[in-house]
C-alpha positions in Angstrom: 105.5 65.0 130.5 106.8 62.6 133.1 105.3 62.5 136.6 108.8 62.9 138.1 109.2 66.3 136.3 105.6 67.4 136.8 105.3 66.6 140.5 107.9 69.2 141.8 106.6 71.8 139.5 102.8 71.4 140.0 102.9 70.2 143.7 106.3 71.4 145.1 107.5 71.3 148.6 106.9 74.9 149.4 109.0 74.7 152.6 112.1 73.9 150.6 113.6 77.2 149.6 116.3 75.7 147.2 113.5 73.8 145.4 111.3 76.8 145.1 114.2 78.9 143.9 115.0 76.4 141.2 111.4 75.9 140.3 110.8 79.6 139.9 113.8 80.0 137.6 112.7 77.1 135.4 109.1 78.3 135.1 110.2 81.8 134.0 112.7 80.5 131.4 110.3 77.8 130.1 107.5 80.3 129.8 109.7 82.6 127.8 111.3 80.0 125.5 108.0 78.1 124.9 105.0 80.2 126.0 102.3 78.0 127.5 104.6 75.4 128.8 104.7 76.8 132.3 100.9 76.6 132.5 100.9 73.1 131.1 103.4 71.9 133.8 102.2 73.9 136.8 99.0 75.8 136.1 95.9 75.9 134.0 96.4 73.1 131.4 93.7 74.5 129.0 95.4 77.9 129.0 98.8 76.2 128.6 97.6 74.1 125.6 96.1 77.2 124.0 99.3 79.2 124.4 101.5 76.3 123.2 99.3 75.6 120.2 99.4 79.3 119.2 103.1 79.4 119.7 103.7 76.3 117.5 101.4 77.7 114.8 103.4 81.0 114.7 106.7 79.1 114.6 105.5 76.9 111.8 104.3 80.0 109.9 107.6 81.8 110.4 109.5 78.7 109.2 107.3 78.5 106.1 107.8 82.2 105.4 111.6 81.8 105.6 111.4 78.8 103.4 109.3 80.8 100.9 111.9 83.6 100.9 114.6 81.0 100.1 112.8 79.0 97.4 109.8 81.2 96.3 110.9 84.7 97.0 108.8 86.6 94.5 105.6 84.9 95.6 106.4 85.3 99.3 107.3 89.0 98.9 104.1 89.5 96.9 102.1 88.0 99.8 103.8 90.1 102.5 103.4 93.3 100.5 99.6 92.8 100.1 97.8 95.4 102.3 95.1 92.9 103.3 97.8 90.3 104.4 99.6 93.1 106.3 96.3 94.0 108.1 95.8 90.4 109.1 99.4 90.2 110.2 98.9 93.3 112.4 95.9 91.6 114.0 97.7 88.3 114.6 100.6 90.2 116.3 98.3 92.1 118.6 96.4 89.0 119.6 99.6 87.1 120.3 101.1 90.0 122.3 98.0 90.0 124.5 98.3 86.2 125.0 102.0 86.7 125.8 101.2 89.2 128.5 98.6 86.9 130.0 100.9 83.9 130.0 103.9 86.0 131.3 102.1 87.4 134.3 100.4 84.1 135.0 103.8 82.4 135.0 105.0 85.0 137.6 102.0 84.0 139.7 102.8 80.3 139.3 106.3 80.9 140.7 104.8 81.5 144.2 107.2 84.3 144.7 106.5 84.6 148.4 107.9 81.0 148.8 111.1 81.9 147.0 114.0 82.8 149.3 114.4 86.6 149.8 117.6 86.8 147.9 116.0 85.4 144.7 112.6 87.1 144.9 113.6 90.4 143.2 115.8 88.8 140.5 113.0 86.3 139.6 110.3 89.0 139.6 112.4 91.4 137.5 113.4 88.6 135.0 109.8 87.6 134.6 108.5 91.1 134.0 111.4 91.9 131.7 110.9 88.7 129.6 107.1 89.6 129.4 107.2 93.3 128.8 110.1 93.7 126.4 108.8 91.3 123.7 105.4 93.0 123.9 107.1 96.4 123.3 108.8 94.8 120.3 105.5 93.5 119.1 104.0 97.0 119.5 106.8 98.5 117.4 106.3 95.7 114.8 102.6 96.5 114.5 103.3 100.2 114.1 105.9 99.4 111.4 103.7 97.0 109.5 100.9 99.7 109.7 103.3 102.3 108.2 104.3 99.9 105.5 100.6 99.1 104.7 99.8 102.8 104.5 102.8 103.6 102.3 101.9 100.8 99.9 98.3 102.1 99.7 99.4 105.7 99.2 102.2 105.1 96.7 101.4 102.2 94.5 98.7 101.9 91.8 96.0 99.9 93.4 94.9 96.4 92.5 95.8 96.3 88.8 97.1 92.9 87.5 100.8 92.2 87.1 102.4 93.2 83.8 104.9 90.9 82.0 108.3 92.2 80.9 108.9 93.4 77.3 111.7 91.5 75.6 112.8 90.3 79.1 113.0 93.7 80.6 110.9 96.1 82.7 111.2 99.7 81.6 110.4 102.5 84.1 110.3 106.2 83.4 111.8 108.2 86.3 110.6 111.8 86.5 112.3 114.3 88.9 110.1 117.3 89.5 111.2 120.4 91.3 107.8 121.7 92.4 107.3 125.3 93.5 104.6 127.9 93.9 105.9 129.8 90.8 105.7 126.7 88.6 102.5 125.9 86.7 101.8 122.3 85.9 104.3 119.4 85.9 107.6 120.2 84.1 110.1 117.4 84.9 113.7 118.7 85.4 115.1 115.2 85.4 114.0 112.5 82.9 115.5 109.0 83.0 114.5 105.6 81.7 115.5 102.7 83.9 115.5 99.4 82.1 115.9 96.3 84.3 116.5 92.7 83.3 113.5 90.7 84.6 115.6 87.7 85.7 118.9 89.1 87.0 118.1 92.7 88.0 120.9 94.1 85.9 119.9 97.6 85.0 120.7 100.6 82.7 119.8 104.2 83.3 119.2 106.3 80.2 119.2 110.0 80.9 117.2 112.2 78.5 117.6 116.0 78.3 114.4 117.9 79.2 115.0 120.1 76.0 114.9 117.0 73.7 112.8 117.7 70.6 111.2 116.0 67.7 110.5 112.8 69.6 108.7 110.2 67.4 105.6 108.6 68.9 104.8 104.9 68.4 102.0 104.3 65.8 99.8 102.9 68.6 100.0 106.2 70.5 97.1 108.7 70.1 99.9 111.4 69.9 101.0 109.9 66.6 97.8 111.1 64.8 98.6 114.7 65.9 102.4 114.5 65.4 103.0 111.7 62.9 106.6 112.9 62.1 107.7 113.7 65.7 106.6 116.1 68.4 106.1 119.5 66.7 107.6 118.3 63.4 105.6 119.3 60.2 103.5 118.5 58.6 101.2 117.7 61.5 97.8 118.7 62.9 99.1 122.3 63.4 100.0 122.8 59.8 102.6 122.1 57.1 105.3 123.8 59.1 104.5 121.8 62.3 104.4 123.2 65.8 102.7 122.6 69.1 101.1 124.5 71.9 104.2 124.7 74.1 108.0 124.7 73.6 107.8 121.2 71.9 110.4 120.0 74.5 110.2 116.6 76.1 109.4 118.1 79.5 106.6 120.2 78.0 104.4 117.2 77.0 102.5 117.2 80.3 101.4 120.8 79.8 100.8 120.2 76.1 98.3 117.3 76.7 96.9 118.0 80.1 97.6 121.4 81.7 96.4 123.5 78.7 93.3 121.4 78.2 93.2 122.1 74.4 90.3 120.4 72.6 92.8 118.9 70.2 93.9 116.4 72.9 90.5 115.9 74.4 89.8 112.2 75.3 93.5 111.2 74.9 94.5 108.4 77.4 91.0 108.3 78.9 91.8 105.4 81.2 95.1 106.9 82.5 93.7 108.1 85.8 92.1 104.8 86.6 95.5 103.2 86.2 97.2 105.6 88.6 98.7 107.8 85.8 97.5 110.8 83.9 97.2 111.8 80.2 100.3 114.1 80.4 102.5 111.4 81.9 101.2 108.8 79.4 102.1 111.1 76.5 105.6 111.5 78.0 105.9 107.8 78.3 105.0 107.4 74.6 107.6 110.1 73.6 110.4 108.3 75.6 109.3 105.0 74.1 109.6 106.5 70.6 112.9 108.2 71.4 114.7 105.2 72.9 113.0 102.2 71.2 112.1 100.7 74.6 108.5 100.3 75.6 107.9 102.3 78.8 105.6 100.4 81.1 105.5 102.4 84.3 106.5 105.7 85.7 107.8 106.9 89.0 107.6 110.6 89.8 109.8 112.0 92.5 109.3 115.5 94.0 112.8 116.9 94.3 111.6 119.3 97.0 110.7 116.3 99.1 114.1 114.8 98.7 115.3 116.8 101.7 113.0 115.0 104.1 113.9 111.5 102.7 117.6 112.2 102.8 117.4 113.4 106.4 115.4 110.3 107.2 118.2 108.2 105.8 120.9 110.0 107.7 122.3 111.9 104.7 124.0 110.7 101.5 127.6 110.6 100.3 128.3 112.0 96.9 131.4 113.3 95.0 131.2 117.0 94.1 133.3 117.8 91.0 132.9 121.6 91.1 132.0 124.3 93.6 128.2 124.7 93.5 126.3 127.8 94.7 123.3 127.5 97.0 120.7 129.8 95.7 121.5 132.8 93.5 121.1 133.6 89.9 123.3 133.4 86.7 125.2 136.6 87.8 126.0 135.2 91.2 123.6 137.4 93.1 121.9 136.1 96.2 124.2 133.2 96.8 123.7 131.8 100.3 126.7 129.6 100.4 128.6 126.9 98.5 128.9 123.1 98.3 132.7 122.5 98.1 134.4 120.0 95.7 135.4 116.5 97.0 133.6 113.7 98.7 130.8 115.1 100.8 128.3 113.6 103.2 125.3 115.9 102.6 122.2 116.4 104.7 118.8 116.9 102.9 119.1 120.7 102.4 122.6 120.5 100.8 121.8 117.4 98.8 118.8 119.2 97.3 121.0 122.0 96.2 123.6 119.6 94.9 120.8 118.3 92.6 119.2 121.7 91.9 122.1 124.1 91.3 122.6 124.9 87.6 124.5 128.2 87.6 127.8 126.9 89.0 128.4 124.5 86.1 129.9 125.2 82.8 127.5 122.8 81.0 124.4 124.0 83.0 121.4 121.7 82.8 123.5 118.8 81.5 125.7 118.8 84.6 122.6 119.1 86.8 121.1 116.1 85.0 124.2 114.1 85.9 124.2 115.2 89.5 120.6 114.3 89.9 121.2 110.8 88.7 124.3 110.6 91.0 122.1 111.6 93.9 119.4 109.1 93.0 122.1 106.4 92.9 123.5 107.6 96.3 120.0 107.4 97.8 119.5 103.9 96.6 122.9 102.9 98.0 122.0 104.4 101.4 118.7 102.6 101.4 120.3 99.3 102.5 118.1 96.9 104.5 119.6 97.7 107.9 119.5 101.4 107.4 115.9 101.4 106.1 114.8 99.1 109.0 116.4 101.3 111.6 114.7 104.4 110.2 111.7 102.8 108.6 109.0 105.1 110.0 110.8 108.2 108.8 111.7 106.8 105.4 108.1 105.5 104.7 106.6 108.8 105.8 109.0 110.7 103.5 108.4 108.3 100.7 104.6 108.8 100.8 105.0 112.6 100.4 107.4 112.6 97.4 106.7 109.5 95.3 103.9 108.8 92.8 103.8 105.7 90.5 101.5 103.6 88.5 103.3 100.4 89.4 100.5 98.1 90.7 100.6 96.6 94.2 100.6 93.1 92.6 104.1 93.8 91.2 105.6 95.1 94.4 107.0 91.8 95.5 108.6 91.2 92.1 110.3 94.6 92.1 111.5 94.2 95.7 113.1 91.0 94.6 114.7 92.6 91.5 115.9 95.5 93.6 117.8 93.1 95.9 119.3 91.4 92.8 120.3 94.7 91.3 122.5 95.6 94.2 124.9 92.9 93.0 125.6 94.8 89.8 126.8 98.3 88.9 124.1 100.0 86.7 125.0 101.0 83.2 124.7 104.8 82.7 123.9 106.5 79.4 123.3 110.2 79.1 121.9 111.4 75.8 123.5 114.8 75.9 126.0 116.7 73.8 128.3 115.9 72.2 126.7 112.5 71.7 123.3 113.9 71.1 122.1 117.3 69.9 118.8 117.8 71.7 117.6 120.3 69.1 118.3 118.1 66.1 118.5 114.6 67.5 119.2 111.6 65.2 117.0 108.9 66.7 118.6 106.1 64.7 121.9 106.9 66.4 120.1 107.2 69.8 118.6 103.8 69.3 122.1 102.3 68.7 123.4 103.9 71.9 120.4 102.6 73.9 120.7 99.1 72.5 124.4 99.1 73.4 123.6 100.1 77.0 120.9 97.4 77.2 123.4 94.8 76.0 125.9 95.8 78.7 123.1 95.5 81.2 122.1 92.0 80.1 123.3 88.6 81.4 126.6 87.4 79.9 125.0 84.6 77.9 122.8 87.2 76.1 125.9 89.3 75.4 127.7 86.3 73.9 124.6 85.4 71.8 
């Protein structure tokens, strides 16, 4: 720094009001743009060098992070979704915020405000305090948000398991929608979907399976294959020549079959499931869906439909298209109806969105229409979860997410899936519902189902794969 610039700043003519006014303004602005520079020019040089060094290090780290997002996005996202890294980041932000406060108020002291002309004293003081306090408040919000994110990751995702490679270039995730209630014993999914995502492009297909689907074949590697070698409940099996099972033999009854009833027949099945963030009942359901669709299910995501109300309200509501008048509450005879959701495009709050997904008696096709509405609601929620909206309401969204979502997706894969989710927004997902008349849930033809699934996967694949 030249002597000519330093002299009026470090040793000013305090009797010159115009000089002191100009000096005060410059110090405040320099201290804000490059923290530590005011001390280096007019105050404690050691403090100034420390502040300037810390600032430069943070700027370089920010530049490296932005470069990483541009050229190594998956790795960078994986780093910044690691709970330990997030904890360190919180500490760094807190320490730098304290340093910012010290430098800011020290800069105000260096202005020698009593030597500034009366007309400039209040503006300089207010500007200095504003430029000191507002960034610190922003840092406090950031620390809180990072803490919420760290807590959500720890509560939702499946611990420190290693990353899993895609199968045939795709990740296959079982999505279970559960309408929990005090009168419901065990886990009985009302909505069962398989999401298959291209590991490079993010192109996706969503395959909806009816909860009453029967006779699902199990892969030969599954422990369920030994009990049900010809399909779930199909004879001959361990129950006898005529087949059978402990429950309804529906797809959504597998959790109760394997886990809730605790029958000795299934004892020891999927012994490592809990350690991987899953459970025996969910693993059996995964195997059944794998056998039914021909796609290897790698992960599950369980969503409590009851908790959707909180999440949707946190997002500010969702917009859906209502095809038919739907009752809120009531029974098959129309008794006890509390109101209706009218046809047309509707922006629904959490309460009404939950009934949009839950109502079954107002539809001619009953559960099948409800399946379609639940998938439409899931798509609407994903559309509403754009970066700006989530950032604006992050605390509420993260809090809601922790209460309604369970998954065995490991933390180590979170960065990869965040990247794929961003890519997926560029494409419309392919939708396939395995319902009548295409599929008879009671007497399904799994060779035909396999063809339908392969066709949907082909549509959700990159163009070069389609041509090949």
